N, C-alpha and C positions, 0 to 999 in steps of 0.2 A: 299525484307525485307529490305535491308539498307535504301531507301527510306523511309519506313513506321517508322522505326525508328527515323530516322531524324527528322520527322514530329512529330513524339510524344515527340522527346526531347524540341522540338522547341516550343510545346504549352504548356508542363510542364514548361518551363522555363518561358512564358510569361503570365503565369496561375498565379494571386496572386492579391495584394493589392500594387505593387511597394515598396513603401518606408515604409511597415508597419512594425511595431518594436514589436506591443504588441497587445492582443486581437486574437480573433480567426483568424486561419488561414486556417483552412480545416474541413468540417464536412462533410464526406462522409456518404454514404447512408447505408454502411456496419457498422457505431460507432453506440454505444447502444444508443438508445434514452433516454434522461433523465433529471435529475436535477443534477448538480453538486455541493457541499458545498467547499467553498471558504474560509478558515480562514487563511491570511496572517500571518506570524508572528509580523510582525510590525505593524499591525493594531488591533483597538479594535472591529472592527466591522466584523462580518462573513456573508457571502453573499451566497445564493442559485441563480444560474444561469442555464439558459436550454444551449442548445449544441449550439447556435449560440452565447454565451456571456451575453445573455441579463439577467438583473437581475430579479427574480421573488419573492425575499423575502429577508429581512436584518436584523440582529440582533445587537444592539450596547450594548457595555458593559463600563464600566472604564477602564476596564484594558485588556492587551495584552494576546494572548493566551499563556499557560504554560504545554503543546505545542497543545494539541488534542483537537478535538471537533468532536460532532456526532449528526445526526438529527434521533431522535428517532420516533419509529412506530406513535406514538399518535401526533407527529407534535412538540413536544418540541425539544428544542436544547439543549445539555448537553455539556459543554464546560469547560477546565481549564483557568485557569487565574492566570498570573504572579504578585506577591505581594512581598514587601521587604521582606529579611530575611536574617539571618546568612550565610545561602548556597549561595555562588555566583558561583554556577558551570553552565555550559550549560545546556539548557533544564528545567531551575527551574520555578516551578509554585508556588503551596502551595494552592491555591485555587481553589473549583467547583462551577460551577452555572448552572443554570438550567432556561432557558425562555421559556415560552409560544409561540406558533406560532406567535403571534401576539406585540413579543419584549419585554414581561411583565417580569420582572426576579421574578420567583416564588419561588425559593430555591437556598442557597448559603451555603457554609462550608469550613470553612479555616484547613485545614491540615496542620500546620505548627506549629512548637515550636523551642527551642533553640536545642533539640536533634533530630528532625526530620523534613522532608519538601517533599512535594508532588513535583514530577518531571515528565517532559515528556509525561506521557500517563495516561489515566483511561479504565475502560473494564465496561461498562452497563451490567450487569446480568438479565436473565429471570425473577428472583425474585424482580425485582428492587433494589437492590443492587449495588454497587459500588466498585468493586477491585481498588486499589490504590497501585502504585508504589511509594516508598519512600524513600529517604536516609536517613541513621540512623548513627548519629555521635559517635564515640567511640575517646578516647585519645590515647596517645602515650602508657602509662603503661597498657592501656586494651588491644592494639594490640600485645604487647609483651607476654601478658599472655597467649594469643592464639597461641604464638608462632612464632609472626612475627620475621624474621631476621632485626636486626636494621640498617643493612646495607642498608636495602631497605624501610625503613620508612624515608621520606624527609621532613615530617612535624609534627607537634604536632597533628594534627586530622588526622582522618582515616574513610572515610565515607564506610560503607557496606550499604547493601540494606535490605527494608522490603517490604512485600506485606500485606494490610490491607482490609478487607471487610468490608464497610461502609454501614448502613441503614440509608437513611434520615430519619429524622424527622422534623416537622414543616416548618416553612419557612427560618430557619437556622440552625438547628442541626442534630445532626447524632450519632448512636451508631455503635461503631466497634464490629464487631459478630464475627472475624474470624480474627487471622492474623500468619504471617510466617515470620521469621526472619534467613537470610541467615548465619548471626552470630552462629546460632544452628548447622550448616553443615561444618563447615570449619575442616580441616585437615593439617599437617605439619609434616615435616621428620627434623626440623632444631632443635628443643630442644626436647631432651627424657622426659624433667622431667614433660612435659605438659600433661594433661589428653586428650589432642586431638592428640597426638603423631600416626604418622603411616605413610604410603607409598600411596599415591591418585592413583599410578597405580593400587594397588589392593583395593582400595574404590573410583572408579570413579564417585558412588554416593555422594561424598562430593569434595568441593573445596579446593585446596590448597591454604593457606593464602599467600604463597610466590611466586606465580605463576602471571605473567602478569603485568599489569601497575603498577608502583610504585607511579604515582600521589595521591593526597588525593581522587578523584573521582574514586576510585580504580576500581569499576566495570561497572558502567554507564548504569544501565538498560535504554532501551530506547522506550519499546514499550511493550505492555501485551495484553494478548489474550485471551479466553476463550472457552474451549469445553464443551458443555453441557452435551452430549452423553458420554464422558469419563469423565466428571467432574473433568479435569484437565487444569493445565494453564501454558501457554508458554510464557517466560521470552526473551528479546534479550539484552546480554551483548555487547556493542560496543568494549569496552575497552578488551575483553578478546576474542574478535573474535567468540563467539560461543552464541548457544541458548541453553535453558533448559526448560525441562518440570517438573513440580512438581504435586501432588496430592492436590487436593481441600476437597475431601471428609471425610479430617481427620479434628478432633476438634483442638482447637488451641495447647493443649497439646501435641496432637499427631505430630501436624507439628513441634514441637520445639525438638521432638524425633527421632527416627531411625524405628522406628515402627507404626503400626496403618495404618488405613485409607482403601479403597480398594486394593491397591497397597500391604498392610503389610509393607512399608517402610517410613511410617512417611512422614517428610518434605525434606526428602532425594532426590536428583535429580532422575525422573525416566529416563530419556533420555537428552542428552548432544550432540551436533553435531556443527561442523564448525571449531575446531583446538584442534586436541586432544594432541597437545605438552601440553596444561595446564595438562591434567591429565597422564603426561609423555608417551603415547602412540604416536608412528610415528615422523615423521620431519615435516621441515619446507613444504615438498614436499605434506602432506596430509592436510595442511590447504585448507578448502573451503571458509569460510567466511571473508570479509575484512573491518572491519567496519560498519556491516551491520545496517538496520533498519528494523521495521516494520513486524516482524517476526508473523505469522498467520496462522490458520488452513484454507484450503480454504473451503467455505460453503458448504453443501449439496445440491445437485441439480446444481451445477457447474461443468464445466470442470475439472477435476484432483482434484474432491470432496475429501477432508477427508486428502488431502498431504499437505505437508507444504510448505510455501511461504516466500521469503524475499526480499526486496529491498538490494542486495548485492552491497554495496558503492564502492568497489574495492580500496580501498585508500590502498597501500601497494602490491598489487600484484607483484608475481615476473616478468611479463611480461608487466607491466606497468600499471600505474591507468586508470582503465577505469569500468563503473558500468555494472551489470546485474540484471534481476529479476529471481531467482532461485527457481526452485520446485523441491523436493524430497518427496519420499515415505519411512516414517519411516517402517524399518523391526520388525516385532511384531511375536510372535510366536501362538500357537493355543489358549492359553489363552488370549492373548492380552497384554502380556508384552512384553516390548522393550528388541529386542535380542544385546547381546555385544558377537562379537567375537574378541575380544582384543581393538579394536575400534569398536564406535557404527558407523553402517551405515547408508546411503549407499554410495558407491563409487562416484556413477555418478546420474548425474540428469534426472528428468522426462523430463521437460521443462527447456529452459532457452531463453531468450531475450537478446540480446547486445552482443557483442564479441571483442569491439575494435577496428573493421574496418568497413564492410558495415553496421551494425547497430551500430554505436558507440555514445556513449553518458556517462557523468561522474558528478556524485556530490559527493564532497566528506564529506559529512553531510547530516544531516535530509533525508528526500525523503521516498518514500513510493510505494506501488501498489496495486491493488484491481481486482482481476478476476471478471468478469462482467457475468451477465446471458446468454449474446449469445456467451460466449467463449473467447470474447476478454478480454484485461487488459488496465487497466486505470495506466499509469505511471508517477510518480510526480518526476521529476527532480529538488528536490527542492531548492537547493543551487540558480538555476537561474529563478523560480518561472515559470518552463514549464511543462505544463501536456500534455500528449498525448496518446494516444489509439491505440493499435495494435492488428490486428487479432491473431489467433491460429498460422498462416503461418507467422509472423513476418511481415505484411502488414501495414503502419501506415495509419490510416482511420479517425483521429481527432487529432488535436493540437492548442495549447493555451498558450499564454504568460500572465502572470500576470502584470496588469499595476500598481500594488497597491505599492508604495513605502513609505517610511518613510514621504515626503513631502506633499503626497496624492496621487493624480494620474498622470501617465504620459501620455503627449501629443502624439497622434499617429506619430510616422516618428522621435521621440527624441530616443535616446539611453535609455535603462533602466538599474539601476544599482541598488542591495538592495531589489530586489523583492522576497526574500526569502520565501519558504513556505514548512512546516513542512510535510503535506500531504492533500490529497483531496478525496472527496468520490462520487461518482456518485448512486445517487438512480433513479430505473425505473419509468416511469409513475405511474404503478402500485402498488408503495410501497404505504402501508397504512398510510402513513403520510399526502398523499395526496387524501385521500378517501372525496367525497364531497367538495374540494375545489375547488376555481375558481383559477386557476393558469394563472395570467397574467404576460406576457413580459414586463418589462421596457427597459429601455437604458441600453448599456453597461458600463463597468466602465472606458475605456478610454475616453481621450478628444480627441474630432474630430476622432470617431469611423469610420470603413471603412468596417463593417460587413452587409451592407445593401442589398448585393447579397447570405446572407448565408441564407440556407435553412433547415428547421426543416422536418426530415421525423418519419414517423410513425414506430414503430418495426414492421419488415416483418419474420425476419429468426428465432428469440428466440423460438418459439414455434414447429418448426421443429423436428422431430425425429433426433437423432444425425446419427442415421445409413442410412437416406433417405437424408440428407444434401450433398449436393456436396461441397466439400471444393476444397481451391487453384483457385478460380476464380472471377474476382473483375471487377466493371467497376473503371477505373483509374481516369477519368475527370468527376466530377460532381458538379455543372449543365455540362451538356455536350453544345457544340455548331453546329457548320456543320459534326463535326464527333465525334464519339464515340470510344474509346479506352477501350480495353478489355486484362485484362491480365490473361493469363491462365497457370497456373502451374499446370495442372491436369497430363500432359504429355499424355493425350489422346485428340481424337476431342469433342470438345464441340459445344452442338447446343443451339441455342439461338433464342427468339423471344421478340420484344418489342411490349406492346399493350397498348393503350391508356386507360383511365379509365371506357371506355363502353365495354372494354373488346374486341374491334377492335385490331386484329394484324395489324400493320403499318411496321413491318420490320422484315426480317428472317435471319438467315446464319448459318454458322458454321464454324469450324475452328480448326488445330490441335497446330498451332504455337503459340510461347509463347505469343507474342503481335498479337491483331487479331483488325483492325481497319475498321470500316463502316461508310459510308457517312449517315448524318442525316440532311444535308440541306433542305430536301423536307417535314421536319415536323415543323408543327406550334408551336410555344412556348406552355409549359404546364408540366403536370407532366405526366409521362409513368412508366410503370413497364417492366425490363428486366427477362425473365424466362430462366435460363440456365439449361440445360439436358445433361447429359453423354449418350453414345450412343443408350445403350437400354433403357432410361428415368427410369431407377431404380432410381436413385438420382436427386436431381433439386435445384435449390437456386433462389431466388427472389430479385431482387434488385429496388429499386424506385428512378428513375432520373429525373432530371428537367431540360427542354429544354429552353435555353435560346434564 
């Protein structure tokens, strides 16, 4: 066994591209095959690339992103853009653009004025409207009127947040059809002469104006998501280390009040999670979120569907700075209302990746994650322009480093600095945007690329019923050489057979150890399928491999 492990380590150490610094490092057959939307923070270009990092399409804007972008189901690119304004906070945008597949700008809209400005993120709604998060400027006197403690007000400006729903019109117009203002849902126990005087512990549906950061950009929303089934909106506040859910079924008037809508609570918070100290419940030990980004509901049909997921940046954790991707289930009663037992639960996560040790990574800002149809998770460690995909069982099966920097593209082998990415998204080959499209892979972005040996794999396992899918087994080296290395974390005997594309069995075996090594030097070059079974063949898994 020691000899096999030593051989495995030697193979994996020498397997790679030598001095490679950017581009595709791994594309395992277990990775979700599709096309990744890449929109680096310092580039006016948005790219769509295949799993080997080859460019399939691109869109050119006159502006850097501000900060998000999405590929719509009809093939259009919807992106934010950074324009000049009086708001100089991180994540500033101000403009929204829509390009068709061929790169033509077909609609644009500036949501920016002296008192408000779009930033970070937008959300495309099923009805074609767009949800926008925007800073909302208030002055010192307005903050005092809301009960702000002057000792906690360090500047003449005080930025709150708003959410508006924009109905696009024409080629550069739009109409605001719904809006919500955080300013309408503040409470404080500092000044009992103000109308909003009260105790936040008794009213966690409101936000205490004297909690959290004392900087001008007090809240710093950095993501917005929408749940059509619930008709609710999810918001992430980096500076408060909390996420919030509000009711979208309200009218604008109801959203400014504390009643109305499906919830009966108007625009008040329906649920909050991450840092109960902000509503005077719990201590620092109860804090779960640390500068998080990309809060979202996991889409129906995905693993952990309906649960919440964030990229938990982890800055300021008591046990050190490290990032995680966290998933949890919101407690609700029979009527679907979020349950409050002193604090909003849960206290434990449903799933997490990253622990500061064996699966360690850290991005102090930006970043995001996406649950994929095959149960894997695409993770964007944004500060370092690093994208990687892990299986549900925490095995890394795809990773890529963006070569895009402010000066252009990094030459392969050179150090890469400043390749910041806000997020990235993977779209499957069956995504409606690609219907009737001829998708031709071009060249990689990096100069002097080293991805010539990268192999694209068809999606094999995504349609397998979850109950019949054998988990915790995979091929480590793909392409394979003179040996195939199999990782078996099932803790039981695994039976496997390799077949060529005619269906002929060319290799058979079984094993119960954590690592299984089989000789494949007798096989000719080509594509093979490896079928794995448990002992009674009630569960199975199929991987496509390439023999070099």
